[in-house]
C-alpha positions in Angstrom: 0.2 0.0 0.0 0.9 3.5 -1.0 1.9 5.6 2.0 1.0 9.2 1.1 2.6 10.8 4.0 6.0 9.0 2.9 5.8 10.3 -0.8 5.0 13.5 -0.1 7.6 13.7 2.5 10.4 12.5 0.2 8.9 14.3 -3.1 8.3 17.8 -1.4 9.9 17.6 1.9 6.8 18.0 3.4 3.9 16.1 5.2 1.0 15.3 2.7 -1.5 17.7 4.8 0.2 20.7 4.0 0.4 19.5 0.2 -3.2 18.9 0.4 -3.8 22.4 1.7 -2.0 23.7 -0.9 -3.6 21.8 -3.7 -6.9 22.8 -2.3 -6.2 26.4 -2.0 -4.5 26.7 -5.4 -7.4 25.1 -7.3 -10.0 27.5 -5.1 -7.8 30.3 -6.3 -8.0 29.3 -9.9 -11.4 29.0 -10.9 -13.6 31.1 -8.4 -13.3 34.4 -8.6 -16.6 35.5 -10.0 -15.8 39.1 -9.4 -12.7 39.4 -11.2 -14.3 37.2 -14.4 -17.3 39.2 -14.4 -15.6 42.8 -13.8 -13.0 41.4 -16.8 -16.0 40.4 -19.4 -17.6 43.7 -18.4 -14.3 45.7 -19.3 -14.2 43.7 -22.4 -17.9 44.0 -23.0 -17.6 47.7 -22.6 -14.5 47.9 -24.9 -16.7 46.1 -27.7 -19.5 48.2 -27.3 -17.3 51.2 -27.7 -15.7 50.1 -30.9 -19.3 48.8 -32.1 -20.9 52.1 -31.3 -18.0 54.1 -33.2 -18.2 52.0 -36.2 -21.9 52.1 -37.0 -23.3 55.0 -35.1 -25.6 52.9 -32.9 -26.5 53.7 -29.2 -24.9 51.4 -26.6 -27.9 50.0 -25.6 -28.4 48.3 -29.0 -25.2 46.8 -29.3 -25.3 45.4 -25.7 -28.5 43.1 -25.7 -26.6 40.2 -25.9 -24.0 41.0 -23.0 -24.1 40.7 -19.4 -25.6 43.7 -16.9 -23.2 45.5 -15.1 -22.8 44.5 -11.3 -21.5 47.2 -9.2 -19.6 46.4 -5.9 -20.3 49.9 -4.5 -23.3 50.4 -2.2 -23.2 54.5 -2.9 -23.2 53.7 -6.7 -26.3 51.7 -6.1 -28.1 53.6 -4.6 -27.6 56.4 -6.7 -28.1 54.3 -9.9 -31.5 53.3 -8.2 -32.5 56.8 -7.6 -31.8 58.4 -11.2 -33.5 55.0 -13.0 -36.5 54.5 -10.2 -35.4 50.6 -10.4 -35.0 48.8 -7.4 -31.5 47.5 -6.3 -31.1 43.6 -6.3 -28.2 43.2 -3.6 -26.6 39.7 -3.9 -24.9 38.7 -0.3 -22.6 35.8 -1.4 -19.3 33.9 -0.8 -18.3 33.9 -4.5 -15.3 31.5 -4.0 -16.8 29.0 -1.3 -20.2 28.7 -0.9 -21.6 25.8 -3.2 -25.1 27.3 -3.9 -24.0 30.7 -4.4 -22.0 29.1 -7.2 -25.1 27.3 -8.4 -27.4 30.6 -8.3 -24.6 32.0 -10.6 -24.1 29.1 -13.2 -28.2 28.3 -13.1 -29.3 31.7 -13.1 -27.5 34.8 -13.1 -25.2 33.8 -16.2 -28.1 32.9 -18.4 -29.5 35.3 -21.1 -33.3 35.4 -19.9 -31.5 36.6 -16.6 -29.4 39.0 -17.8 -32.1 40.6 -20.1 -34.6 41.0 -17.2 -31.7 42.1 -14.7 -30.9 44.9 -17.5 -34.8 46.2 -17.7 -35.8 45.5 -14.1 -32.9 46.2 -11.3 -29.8 47.6 -10.3 -27.2 44.7 -9.5 -25.1 45.0 -6.3 -22.9 42.3 -5.2 -21.6 42.2 -1.7 -19.2 39.3 -1.3 -17.9 37.7 1.4 -14.6 35.7 -0.2 -12.4 33.3 1.9 -9.6 32.9 -0.9 -10.0 35.9 -3.0 -8.7 39.3 -1.7 -10.9 42.5 -1.7 -9.9 46.4 -1.4 -10.2 47.3 2.2 -12.9 49.5 1.3 -14.9 47.1 -0.3 -14.7 44.2 2.5 -15.2 47.3 5.2 -18.3 48.3 3.3 -19.8 44.5 3.1 -19.3 44.0 6.7 -21.3 47.2 7.5 -23.8 45.9 5.2 -24.1 42.7 6.4 -24.6 44.0 10.0 -27.1 46.7 8.5 -29.4 44.0 6.9 -28.4 41.0 9.4 -32.0 40.3 10.2 -32.6 39.4 6.8 -29.4 37.3 6.0 -29.6 33.8 7.6 -27.0 32.4 4.8 -25.8 32.8 1.6 -26.7 33.4 -1.0 -29.3 36.1 0.3 -30.7 38.5 -2.6 -32.3 41.4 -0.9 -34.4 43.9 -3.2 -34.1 47.1 -2.0 -35.7 50.6 -2.8 -33.3 53.5 -3.6 -33.5 54.4 -0.3 -31.9 51.3 0.7 -35.2 49.8 2.6 -35.7 46.3 2.1 -38.7 45.5 -0.1 -38.3 41.7 -0.6 -36.0 38.8 -0.1 -34.9 35.7 -2.1 -32.1 33.1 -2.0 -31.3 30.0 -4.3 -34.2 28.4 -5.9 -33.7 25.4 -8.5 -35.6 25.6 -11.6 -33.4 28.0 -13.7 -33.9 31.6 -14.7 -37.5 31.6 -15.4 -38.3 29.8 -12.1 -36.3 32.8 -10.4 -37.4 35.6 -12.0 -40.9 34.7 -11.2 -40.1 34.5 -7.6 -38.4 37.7 -7.7 -40.8 39.4 -9.4 -43.5 38.4 -6.6 -40.9 40.3 -4.2 -41.0 43.4 -6.4 -44.6 43.8 -6.5 
């Protein structure tokens, strides 16, 4: 029988538990930073949108139907946009790099064109993330802790989606729900009425 501790000790010079930990951390770091992926995709989409507008004289709105809606991490910006557009804020409280249901909600609902079209028309998207591996700026981390404290009575776990009016008052609450974007949007609409 293979002795994993002996093999890793002789190969890597450390006990297998440390090697295992390094592998787990590395794999979590490689594929789980939803915010960075979303923001880099958003930056590319914005660049493409600007190029397309410059070439065809179309408005940005007419070229962005197939692109994901903007997510912000800044609460003040979300409040300003909500006030200016008279749309509610959809605040996603998430653990993007460790929470299984958060990842499921992202892949089953938020990444789908049906949700993206609905979100562009109905809500201002705010991500309030509590990652364990991914680093955040100290300002965003502090803001997210403050928001978690402010809305603590509505947050029983992750993911929690709070629908907020332009003043930041809660008007609805939702979480992960199986069934894809159509089912999730239907539930969200009942919270927004």
